[in-house]
N, C-alpha and C positions, 0 to 999 in steps of 0.2 A: 504494500500500500504506500501511497505517496505521503511523505512527511511534509505537512503543510505548515508546521510551526514557524518556519523562518520566511514564509512567503507573505508579502505585504499586498493584499488584494486592493488596497486603496490606490496603488500605483498603476493598476491595470485600467486601461481606458477602452472605449469603443471606437477610438480614432484609428484610422489606417486599416490595413488588412483587407480581406475579401468579405464583403457583406452579402449574406444570403438571407433574403426576406425583406420585409418592410422596415424602414427606419423608425416608424412610429410604433413598432411592436412593443408591448409592455415588458417583455422579458428579453434580456440580452444575454447571449451565451458567447463568451470569448474563449477561443480554443487556440492554444499554442501547439502547433503541430510541425513535424518534419516528415516529408513524404517517404523517406527511407526507413522510418521507424516502424518496426512490426507492431508495437503497442499502439501507435497512432492508427495503423490499419485496423487493428482490433476495435479501437474506439469508434472509428468511422463506420465500420461494418455493423457493429451492434447498435449504435445510437442513431444513425442517420434515418432508418425507417421510422422510428418514433419521432425524431425531430422534424422530419419532412412534413408530417401532418400539422404540427404546430406552426411551422413556417408558412405553409399553404393557407392556414386559417388566419394568418396575420398576428399570431400570438407570440411568436418567437422570432428574433433576428439572430442569426449565427454570424459571428465575426471570426473568420479564420485568419490567424496570424501565423504565417509560414516562418518558422523560427530556424534560421541558418545556424547550424552547429558545426564546430570544428572537429568533433569526434570522428575519427576515420570511418566508422561504420555508418555515419549519417551524412557525410560530405556529398554523396551522390544526390541526396535529396536537395541540397543547396543548388545543384545544377538544374534540376527540374524546376525549382522555385523561380528561376530566372525566366522561364518560359510561360508562366501563368499570368493571365491578364486580370489585374485587380478590378478593372472597370467593366467586365462582362461576366457578371455573376453566374448566369445560367450555364453558359459554355464552360466557365471555369469549374463549376461544380461537377460537370460531366468529366472534365479533365482530371480533377482531384480523384474522383471515384475510379477512373481508369487507371491512373498511376498507382493508387493504393492497391487496387485489385491485381495489377500486374507487377507488383513490387519485386518479386523474386526474379522475374524475367529481366527487367532493366537493372536491377540491383546487382546482377552478376557481370554487368558490362564495366569496361574501364570508363573513367570520367568523361573523356572526349566522346566516347560512344553513347553515353547517356544523352548528351545534347542531340546527337544524330537521331536517337530513338524518339525524342520529343518531337522532332521535326517530321520524321517519317511516319510515326504511328498516329500523331494527333494534329499534324499540319500546323505546328506552332512555330513561332519565331521569338527571338529574344525580346523581352519587354523592358521598358524603361521603369523598372520597379526596384532599383537598387536603393534609392532613398527610403522607400517603404521598408525594405529589408533592414536597413540600418536603424530606422525608427523602432522596428519591432525588437531588434537586439537590445537597443538602449532601454526600451520599456521593460523587457524581461529582466535586464540587469537591475533596474531600479526596484522592481517587484520581487527580485530574487527567485525568479522562475528559472530553474536549471534543467528540469527534465521535461521530456515530451512523451505523451501529451500531458499538458496541464490545462485544466478547463475551469472556467469561472462562471458562476451565476451569482452576481453580487458578492457576498462574503463566503459563499459556498465554493470550496476548491476541491477538485477531485481529478482522478485519472481514469484510465480504461477499466478499472475494477468496479466502477459503479454499475449497479444493475439498472435495467430499464425501469424497474418498479421504483427504485430510489430516485432516479432522474425525473420520472414523471411526477413523483411526489413533490420534489423541489419546484418543478415548473408550476404545478397546480397551486402550491402554497404561494408562490410569487404572483400568479394570476389572481388568486383570491384576494391577496393583499392589495393588488393594483385595482381591482374592481371595487373593493371596499373603500379604498381611498377616494376613488372617483365618485362613489355614492355619497360620501361625506363631504365632498367639496374640497378635498385635500389635494 
């Protein structure tokens, strides 16, 4: 399980990253991911079906922060990150799903071949998202986020070990609190 004792959730923002869903959704989920991480693949595979319904209903906005890591086993993820378009959420969500699903395939390639894979398999090209990547790294450092995945819903901090039942309970609690506040004029 993720040790959250040293993580400062107040330093995590909804700025930057890839935004999936409506900006006015009452629940924001911020996800620090690296596409080469097998635990990120597990999180995405398990949580996305549940989260998709909330996103479609306008209740949840997912903010995906692709976290470049220097750990040798994750560096190929950094390469893929350069090819994702932060401004085209629907296409990028498809690309995220594809790269996570095919992680072992492209993960066995050499770094230069990973770039070629992104181009040949998804028809992608290098994006101007380096400033976003640097912002995400700086934010992660300020919040002391060191591992991927690290996921935030307000002060709830968790990783891929959360069950869909627990995740749903957190979202529903946040939604109930949000609707209660709007009923009371807060």
